[in-house]
Every structure is written in C-alpha cells, then in structure tokens.
N, C-alpha and C positions, 0 to 999 in steps of 0.2 A: 500623165498623172490623172487619176480619176477625178471627176468633179464631185463625186459622192464620198463623204467621209463617214465611216462607221465608228461610232463612239462605243466604248465599253459599256456605257449606260443605256445603249439602244434598247428600247422596250421590246423590240422584235426578237431579241436574242433569247435562246432557251438553253437549259441544261437537261441532261438525261438522268433521271432519278429512278433507282431501283427500290421500290417500297419494301421488298422482301429482305434485302440485305442492308437497307438504309445506307446505300452508297451511291455515289455519282459514277457515271461512265468516265473512265480516264481520258484525258485530253489526247492521248495517242490513238484512241479509238479501240484499244485492247484493254480488257480488264476493268477494274473498278478502283475507286479511291474515296476516302472520307474527307479528303482535303479539297475544299471548294476551289482553291487556287490551282489545283491540278486537274480539275474536271473539264470535260468536253464542253465547249460553248459554241453555238452556231445558230443558224436560222432554222425554222420549222421545216423548210423544204430539204435542208441538209439532213436533219434528223429522219425525215421520211426516206431519204435515199439510203441511209444506214440501216434502217429497219427493213427496207425492201431487199437489200443485199443479204441481210441475215436470214430472211425468209427463203431466198433463193438457195442459200447454203443449208437450209433445213435446221437452222439454229434457233433457239428460243430468243424471244425479245421481251425481257422483263421491264423495260424502261418506259416511263411516262415523261412527257414534256413538263418542264417546270420553268416558269418565268425566271429570267436571269436575276431579277430583283427579289424573288421569293426564296431567300436563302434559308436552308434548314440547318440548324446547328447540330453537328454530329460530334460527340465527345471523342477526343483523341485517346489512343490506347492508354497513355499514362494518366488520363483523367478518369478512367473507369473505376 
C-alpha cells in the first residue's frame, strides 16, 4: 500500500475544459461531457501526456487545464 493518499480535494488535480464547446473531456479520455462528475480528472503531467499523444496523432487539442475546484456550471439539456 502506498504511503501517499490522494484526496479528491487535492489542489494539484485538474480537469480539461474546452472553451469552444463549453464541455469537459470525458473521463474515458474519449469525447466530451457537460457533467462534471463524468469529466476527466488528473494531474498536470497526465494532461500533458494526453496532449502530447494527441499531437503525435495530428489531432487538435482544444483543452485548457482547469483547477479541480474551479467548477464551471454547465446547464443540462433539459435546463436550456
């Protein structure tokens, strides 16, 4: 067992936010979601690795890092 415990409130954790679509990257790593509970959550170095892989595959990378605690409220489809 690791001597380090990562809390869900760890300030080092980030989400990936697409400003154009106003969506988060999905936790599966594929696609997007407006549900923060289904969004990708990881460390900056992990986000960098995802971005680098996308660049290798010549895919666009529209995401910016967003602090885990900086939640952006996105209205659900039935609230529009």
